[in-house]
N, C-alpha and C positions, 0 to 999 in steps of 0.2 A: 852349182856355182862355186868355183874355187876362189881362194884368196888371190891368186894371180889374176883372175878375170876381174875381180873387184878393183884391184889396184890398176889394171889396164884401163878400165872404164873411168876411174877417177882421174888418172893421168891425162887421158884424152879429153875429158871434160874440162880440166884446168887449162889445157893447151888451147882448146877452142875458146874458152872464156878470155884467155890472154890475147888471142888473135882478134877477137871481136872488140875488146876494149882498147886495144893499142891505138888505132887511129884517133879516137876521141881523146884519150889521155895524152898522147904525144902532142896533138894540136893544142890542147889546153895548156900543157906544160910550156911549150915554145912561146905561145902568145902571152902567157902569164909572166914568163921571164922577160920577154921583150918589153912588155908594158911596165913591169916593175923597174927595169933598167931605165926606161924613158922617164918614169916618175921620179926616180932618185936623181937623175941628171938635171931635171927641170924643177925639182922640188914641188911638183904639183901633186897634191894628195887628194884626188877626187875619186870617190868610190865608183861612180859610173864610168869613169875612164878605164878602170880595170875590168869592170863587169861586162859592159856592152860588147867590146871587141871579142871577148872570150865566148860569149853566147853566139855571136855571129860566126866566129871561127868554128865552133863545135857544130853549128847548123850546117855550115858548108862541108865540114868533114863527114857529117852524116849523109848529106846529099851525094857526095863523091863516092863514099865507100859503102853506102847503104845496100846497094845491090849485091856487092861481094859479101857483105856481112850476112844478109838473108840467105844467099846461096850456101855459105859455109854452115850456117845453123841448120838449114833444111837437110843438107848432105849428112851432117853429124846425126841428126834425128833418124834419118832413113837407115844409116849404118847401125844405130842402136836397135831399131826395130828388126833389122835383118839378123842381128846377133841374138835376139831374144829366144828363139827356139833352142839354139845351142846352149844357152846359159841355163835354161830351165831343165834340160835333160840331164 
């Protein structure tokens, strides 16, 4: 196993982690910004007003992109297992 192979695996792992977390993080970021903007305009400082829509939005994002996320993770794992004999030799 060379240094190049380790760096390649680490880079692919970070890219997959970024791809998998992006739908959830972007949804939470957009909803959080919109709710904060609404709260600052109306001066309503209620914690549940910020929390509940984000939880619902993240749940919807998981339902919408969950199949793609699972497929991406399984594909990455299969690729790692396919590369294993070449890395050990």
